[in-house]
C-alpha positions in Angstrom: -63.5 -105.3 -17.0 -64.7 -102.1 -18.7 -67.0 -101.1 -21.6 -64.0 -101.6 -23.9 -64.5 -105.4 -23.5 -67.8 -105.3 -25.4 -68.7 -105.4 -29.0 -72.0 -104.0 -30.3 -73.8 -104.2 -33.7 -73.7 -101.2 -36.0 -76.8 -100.1 -37.9 -75.7 -102.4 -40.7 -75.3 -105.4 -38.3 -71.5 -105.4 -38.3 -69.6 -106.0 -35.1 -68.0 -102.9 -33.5 -65.6 -103.0 -30.6 -66.2 -100.3 -28.0 -62.4 -100.4 -27.6 -62.4 -98.2 -30.7 -63.6 -95.4 -28.3 -60.7 -95.9 -25.8 -59.6 -92.6 -24.4 -62.9 -90.9 -25.0 -65.6 -89.9 -22.6 -68.8 -91.8 -23.6 -72.4 -91.2 -23.0 -74.3 -94.4 -23.8 -78.1 -93.9 -24.2 -81.0 -96.3 -25.0 -83.3 -94.4 -27.4 -86.7 -94.5 -29.1 -88.2 -92.4 -31.7 -91.9 -92.5 -30.5 -91.4 -91.7 -26.8 -92.3 -88.7 -24.7 -88.5 -88.4 -24.0 -87.6 -88.4 -27.8 -87.0 -84.6 -27.8 -83.9 -85.4 -25.7 -82.3 -86.2 -29.0 -82.0 -82.4 -29.6 -80.2 -81.9 -26.2 -77.9 -84.9 -26.9 -77.0 -83.5 -30.2 -76.2 -80.2 -28.6 -73.9 -81.9 -26.1 -72.2 -83.7 -28.9 -71.7 -80.5 -30.9 -70.3 -78.8 -27.8 -68.0 -81.5 -26.5 -67.0 -83.8 -29.3 -63.9 -81.9 -30.2 -62.8 -82.3 -26.5 -63.3 -86.1 -26.6 -67.0 -86.8 -26.0 -68.7 -89.6 -28.0 -72.5 -90.2 -27.6 -73.6 -93.7 -28.5 -77.3 -94.3 -29.2 -78.9 -97.7 -28.8 -82.5 -97.9 -30.1 -84.8 -100.3 -28.3 -88.4 -101.4 -28.8 -88.9 -103.0 -25.4 -90.8 -100.1 -23.9 -94.4 -100.0 -25.1 -93.2 -100.5 -28.7 -91.9 -97.0 -29.0 -89.1 -97.9 -31.5 -91.0 -99.9 -34.2 -88.9 -98.9 -37.2 -86.1 -100.7 -39.0 -82.5 -99.7 -38.4 -82.6 -97.5 -41.5 -85.9 -95.9 -40.5 -84.4 -95.1 -37.0 -81.4 -93.5 -38.6 -83.5 -91.4 -41.0 -85.8 -90.3 -38.2 -82.9 -89.2 -36.0 -81.1 -87.3 -38.7 -84.2 -85.6 -40.3 -86.0 -84.6 -37.1 -83.1 -83.9 -34.7 -80.0 -83.5 -36.9 -78.3 -86.4 -35.1 -74.7 -86.9 -36.2 -73.6 -89.2 -33.3 -73.6 -93.0 -33.9 -76.9 -94.8 -33.6 -76.4 -98.5 -33.4 -78.6 -101.4 -34.3 -81.9 -101.8 -32.5 -81.6 -104.4 -29.7 -82.9 -105.2 -26.3 -81.5 -103.4 -23.2 -83.3 -105.0 -20.3 -84.1 -108.5 -19.1 -82.6 -111.8 -20.2 -82.5 -110.8 -23.8 -80.6 -107.6 -23.1 -77.4 -107.1 -25.0 -74.4 -107.8 -22.8 -73.3 -104.2 -22.7 -76.5 -103.1 -21.0 -76.3 -106.0 -18.5 -72.9 -104.8 -17.6 -73.9 -101.1 -17.4 -76.9 -101.8 -15.1 -74.7 -104.0 -12.9 -72.2 -101.2 -12.5 -74.7 -98.4 -11.7 -77.8 -99.3 -9.9 -81.2 -97.6 -10.3 -81.4 -94.8 -7.9 -84.9 -93.5 -8.7 -86.4 -90.9 -11.0 -86.0 -87.2 -10.6 -89.4 -86.5 -9.2 -89.1 -82.8 -9.9 -89.3 -83.6 -13.7 -92.8 -83.0 -15.0 -93.1 -86.5 -16.5 -91.7 -88.4 -13.5 -95.0 -89.0 -11.7 -96.9 -90.0 -14.8 -94.0 -92.3 -15.9 -93.9 -93.9 -12.4 -97.7 -94.3 -12.4 -97.6 -95.9 -15.9 -94.9 -98.3 -14.9 -96.7 -99.3 -11.7 -99.9 -99.9 -13.7 -98.7 -101.4 -16.9 -95.1 -102.7 -16.4 -94.6 -103.3 -12.6 -91.9 -105.8 -13.3 -89.8 -103.0 -14.8 -89.6 -101.4 -11.4 -87.9 -104.5 -9.9 -84.1 -104.6 -9.7 -81.7 -102.3 -11.5 -82.6 -103.0 -15.1 -83.4 -100.1 -17.5 -86.7 -98.7 -16.6 -87.5 -96.7 -19.8 -86.1 -95.1 -22.9 -83.4 -92.5 -22.6 -81.5 -93.9 -19.6 -78.0 -92.6 -19.9 -74.6 -93.9 -18.7 -71.5 -91.7 -18.4 -68.2 -93.5 -19.0 -64.8 -92.0 -18.2 -61.7 -92.1 -20.5 -60.6 -95.4 -18.9 -63.9 -97.2 -19.8 -65.4 -97.1 -16.2 -69.1 -96.4 -15.7 -69.1 -93.3 -13.5 -72.8 -92.3 -13.5 -76.3 -93.4 -14.5 -79.0 -90.9 -15.3 -82.6 -91.9 -15.7 -84.9 -90.5 -18.5 -86.1 -87.8 -16.1 -82.6 -86.3 -16.1 -82.2 -84.1 -19.1 -79.0 -84.3 -21.2 -78.3 -80.6 -20.7 -78.3 -81.0 -16.9 -75.4 -83.5 -17.1 -73.1 -81.2 -19.0 -71.2 -80.4 -15.8 -70.6 -84.1 -15.2 -69.3 -84.5 -18.8 -67.0 -81.4 -18.4 -65.4 -82.9 -15.2 -64.4 -86.0 -17.2 -63.1 -84.0 -20.2 
């Protein structure tokens, strides 16, 4: 099994097979427009601009499961990303990424790459961990997505090769992407 076995919903609600991305390096990210990590859209777009011609695709999956930080409609999410960050990579339909209601792709991703902790050198890591322990302690159990902007790196064969938590900036994983290109 690989990510190519999954279908996802486009911003218009149409089914899209991830096999359409066969042979590409993928960075799959759960996103939100009202999160402290939202500025990562700028770095994601920079990665996309730098590496798309070499075979990178970034796939954004908006989710409202984390403190209601993605309240908009699919159209509003698209407009926000384009107007505020110049996003040109695909942003799919808003859907769940953790728990029993998670879309199958994210259940697969989290089963393939376990949670290995936050980068505690990141300035937001301690406040994020404190907030999770206080307000959402169940999010810290198991390997499910912990917060917005968790990133999964997929090789050209559709294998999940790495998981990066929100405290890992997109620019810091450029070297990992380059190795797969």
